[in-house]
N, C-alpha and C positions, 0 to 999 in steps of 0.2 A: 352513239354507242348502241351495239346490238346485243339484245338479251334473248336467249332461246330457253323455252320450257319444253320438256317432253313427258308424255304420259305413257308408261308402259303397261303391257298386258298383265292380267293377274296370273297367278302361277297354276293355270289349269293345262298348260301344255305337257308338263311333266307330272307323273304321279309317283308316289313313293312305291317302293318294292313291297308287293304283297305276295303271299303264297298261292301257288296255282292248286286249284281244287282238283284237277284232273290228274296231275303228276306228282302232287305233293311236294313240289319244289318252288322256290321263289321264282317269280317272273317279273319283268319290267316292261310291260307293253307301253307302246307309244301311243298315246290318246290325243286328239285335237279338238279344240272346242268347235262346235257347230257354227257359232257366230262370233268369231273373235272381234274384240274391240279395236278400232283402228288407233294408231298412235297419232296424236295431234301435236303439232309444233306451232307455238305462237312467239312472235318477235315484237319487241316494243323498243322504240328508239328513245334512249335517255339522254338528254343534253349533257354535255361534258361538264365536269365540275368547275373548270376555269372559267366558263361562260357565266356561271351563276355569281362569281365574286365581282365587286365593283371594278370598274376600269380604272386603272392607275394612270395618272398623267405621266407624259413623257418628259422626264426632267432633263434629258439631255439636251444641251443647246450647242450648236456648232460655234466654234470660235469666230469672232467678228473683230478684227483688228480695228483699233480706234482710227477716227479720220485723220488723214494726213494734214499736218499743218502746211505743208508746201502747197503753194497755189497750183491750180490745175495746169496752167500752161508750163509749169516747170516740173511736173511729175515724172514725166517721161524722159528726163534728162539723166545722163550718167554722171559720174563724178567729174569728168572733164568739162562736161556742159555746164555743170552747176559752177565750177571754178571759173569759167569763162563769163557767166552771168555776173557773178560777185566781182570779178576783176574790172568788167566794164560798167558796173552799177546800171545793169539793164533793167529798168522799171523802177517803181517807188520803192522806198527803203524797206517798208514793212512787207513788201512782197518777196524781196529777195532775202530778207532778214532769216526766215526759216531754213533757207539752204544751209546756213552755217551749222545749225543744229543737225541737219541731215548729214552733213559731212562729218560732224563729230561722231555720229552713230556708224559711220562707214570707217573710222579709225584715224581720221585726220585730226591732228593736234592744232591749238590756235597758233603756235609758231609756224607750223608748216602752211596754214591758210594765209597767215600774214605774209609769208614769203611768196605765195603764188597769187595773191589778190591785192596785197597792199593795204589790207584792213588790220589794224593793230588788234592785239588781244583785248585792250580795253574797249575799243569801238565794237569788236564783235560781241562782247557782253552787253554793251549799251544797246546795240541793234536788236539782240534777241530779247532782252528785258523789255525795251520799249514797245516791240511788236506785241508781247504778251499784255502789257498794260493797255495798248490800243485795243487788242481783242476783248478784253474784259469790258471796256467802255462801250464797244459794239454790241456785246451780250446784254448789257444793262440799258440798251436803247437810248444812249445819250444823243443830245442834239446833233444831227449829221453835220451841221455847220461848224460845231465846235471840234469834231472829229476831223473834218477836212482841214481844219486850220493846222494840224500836225502832219499833214501828208508831205510837206517838204521840210526836211530838217527838223523834224519833230521827235526824233529818237532821243536826243539829249534831254529835251524838256520832260518827255513822258518817264524817262528812266528815273528822274529825281522824286517822282511822286509813287514810286514803286511800293514803298511801305504803307501807304494808306489803303484803306479798305474800298470797295467798289464804289460806294456812295460818295466818299470823300474824294475819290479820284475824279469823278465827274465834276463835283464842284470846284475842286482846285484847277482842273483843266480850263473850265469856264472862266474862272477868275484870271489864270495865266494868260488866256487869250485876250481877255478884256483890257488887261494893263500892259500887254506886250512885254511880259517878263522874259528875262534871259535864263540861262540854266542856273546861275548863281541864285537869283531871286526865286526861282522855283524850288531850289534846294531849301532856302530859308522858309519858304511857305510850308513845305512838307514838314519840315522839323518843327515849325511852330505849331501846326495842327497835331502831331503826335505828342509834343511836350505840354500841350495846354492841360490834359486831365491830370498830369503829374504835379502841377502847380496850385492844386487846391490849397486854400489858406493864404496864398499870396495877396498882398496888397492890390486892391483894384480888381481882382480876377472877376468878380461878379458883374462888372461893367461891360464885360466883353463877351459876345455871343459865340459860343463853341461852334454852332451850326454854319457860321459865316467864316469862310477862309480868311477874308480880310481882317476880321476881328481877331482871330488866332495869331496873325502876323503882327498887327498892331500892338497885341499884348506883349509879344515877344521883344519888340522895340522899346515899348513902355517899360518892361521889366529891366532891359539891358540899360536904359537911361539912368537907373538908380545906381549903377555901378560907377557913375562919373560924379565929380564934385558938383555941388549946387551952390551957386550957378557956375556954369562952364559952357563953352562953345559946344563941346562934344555932347553934353547932356541935351542941350536945347535942339541940336541938329537931329538927335535920336528921336526926340519927342515929335518934332516936326514930320520926321519920316513915319512915326506912328500915326500921327494925324492924317497923313496922305493916304495910307492904305486901309484905314478904318472904315467899316461899311455901316454899322448902326450908329444912330444919333447918341445913344447911351455911351458907346465907346468914345465917340468924338468928344462928347463933354467931358469925360474923365481925362482925357489927354489934355484938352484945353485947360482944365482946372490945374493940371500938374504944371503946364507951361506958365500959368499965372502964379505959381507959387504955392499951390494947395489951397487957394482961397477961393471963395465963391461957391456956386452950386456944384453939384457933382454927383454922384452915384457910386461914391467910394464904398468900401466894405464896411461891416461893423467894426472891423479891427481898427479902422481909421479913427472911429468915434472915441476909443478908449486909449489910443496912442497919443502921448503928449505931443504938442506942437513944437517942443523944443528939441526933439530927437534930430540929430544930424549925422548919424553914423549908418551907412548903407548895411543892409543885411541881404546877403545872397545865399542861395542853395546850389551846392554843386550838383551836377547831373552825371550819370554814368557816360563815359565817352567824351566828356568835354575837354579833358587834357589832351586826348588824342586829336581833337579837332582845332586846338588852339595853334596859332601860328607862331606864338612866343610864350615862354613861361617864366616863372620866378621861383627861385629857391630860397627857402627861409629856414633858419635854425628853429627849433621846437622847444618849448619849456612847458612843463606840466604846472597847472596853477597851484597845486598842493606843495610844489617844491619851494615856492617862496621867492623872495627878493634876489637872493644870492644867484640862483640860476639865471635869472633875467639879466643880471650884470655881467655874469661870466660867458653869456652865449656870444659867439663871434659877431662883431660888429659889422664885418663887410665880407661879401663873397662875390666873386666875379667869374663869369665864364671867359675862357681864353682858349687860344689855338684854333685850329681848323675844325675841331669837332665841338667847340664850345664847351670844354670840360670846366666844371666849376670847381674853383680853388678858394678855400676859406683861410682866414689868418690863423686859425687854430682848430684842432680836431673837436669834432662834436658828435654825439651819438645818434641825435634824431634830427632828421630834415623833413621839410614839407615842400611839395611842388604844387604850385597854383597856376592857373591860367594867367597869362600876361595882362591882367586888367591894369588899367591906368592908375588906380589908387595904389596898387601894389609896385609896380614898376617905378612909380614916382619917388619911391623909397630908395635913395642911392646908397644910404649907409645907416646902420642902426636898426634894421628891420627884424622882428622876431614875431613868431607865431606861438601864442599861449593857448594851450588846450584845456578846456574846462569840461568836466564830467557833467555838469548840470548847468543848463542855460539860465536857470533862475538865479545864478550869481551874476549874470551879465545883463540879461534882458528880462526883468522882472514884469514889465508890462506886455511882453509877448512870449512868455515861457511856454515852451513845449515839452519840458523835462526831457531834453535830449543833449547829447554833447554838441559842442561848437568850439570854434577856433577864433580868437581875437588877433588881428594882424595889427601890431604896435610899432609906431615909429619912436624909437627911443632917442632920437635927436631932437624930438619936439616935446620935451619935458615941461617947458613953461606953461602954465595954465593961462591961456590967453582967452579961449572962447567958453563963455559960461554955459552954451548949449552943446559943448563938445564932451566927448568921453575920454577918461584918462585911467590908466592902469595903475592901481596903487597896491601897497603891500598891508595886510591885515593879519591878525593873529587869531588863534582858536580854532578848534574843530579840524585842524590839520589843513585847513584851506588857507594857503598863504597869499593868494592874490585875488583881487576883485576888480570891478569896473565901477567908476563913480563919476557923476556929472561934475564938470567944471565949477558950476554955481555952488554945489555942495561943498567942494574943497575950499572954495573962496570964503564961503560963510563961516567955517570953522578956522580959517587961516592955516590950511594945511597943504598950500600949494607945492611945497617942497617934497611932498610925499609922492608925487607924481613920478612914475617910471617911464611914462610915454604916452602920446596921444593914440587912442584907438581910431584907426582909419577905416577898418572893415570888419564885419562879423560874417564868418563863413559857417553855414550849416552842412552837414553830411548829406549825401544823396540819399533818397528813398529807396528801399528795396523794390518797390513796384516800378521804379523807373528803368529797370533792366528790360532789354528787349525779349519779348516772348518768342517761342518757337515759330509762330506764324510771321512774326516780323522778319525774322531771318530768312524764312522761305520767300 
């Protein structure tokens, strides 16, 4: 910026009006200075004020689109070219799988793609998700040999482990490759890993290592074996399956101990030390979504424990599914019903089954009380007290609690076998709230 400074002459050029001595009138003569002072002009360059302020960073960033998931060899294809690649399965499955998502963004629907390429909507979803799971394994730098094992027909297997985190996916994938699992076993493995943390407090859980996929799967089979009668072929087969997939020695020892009838060495939980060895009633806990996954179900009338003996006697003795839709028909009307998975212990009750709801498990399982509600599945056709180590539903009075569960030996000791209303074949605990899928699981 330019600044100017000017110095002006003193006012000696002009003089005020003075009277003339010669004529007696005023005169205004013009007088000049003999040596007038020159006018000086100086200029100074002052920097602009905006240069004195600190330089502000440029916050503007140009838009950079995310990298395309479509492989480079397919990026120049138009819609017709992408459809041709999908229809001909040109390349490996994880290479052409991103083309399906690309067609979605261009307005194609799954039915349209199925009609043009022959890839069903279910398979489209499996390919897309499987490719995403494979990409996550590549990003975590998994063993290249493990990743290469899924190059041919691996979409179905990787799809099943989609709900696991990145670390669990790598471990599960390695285990699947090592044992040559099919899609069904891969699905069981993923469910076992997700279900393991929700089973805290269950018998024998401490003997199985959560960080080993095989131990998680082994514990699932180990837990399911307790849903069958002991002894039974189904229970033995389930335990043998648990032993086959177990990885740690501690888990194998626990399964072997269970195969031998719970005797000998072991690694059981502290809960086993306080639980009497005469207990012969299985205790299971429902989990969210278990009914939806069940291939068969059982429908039972429900009575409240506080309602007493009369309601148990009045409950329908028989209900059967009939017709093409399997509509359940009962011999009489009833206000409350319960649907359970088709476990063998439940489906074995052909007549007289009833579910008795207790508000407090201390009335049923005093040695394993958790102060929560539970349901006792009772077979009313088996009233006779035969097994001393069995549990039977009996009627009692006082405090508004009309029913409780007692040991067969206790009933025989006081000669009260006729008080039995039926044999308790199964105890069912409610699902935990933390068993529900989280948002990231759905994603």
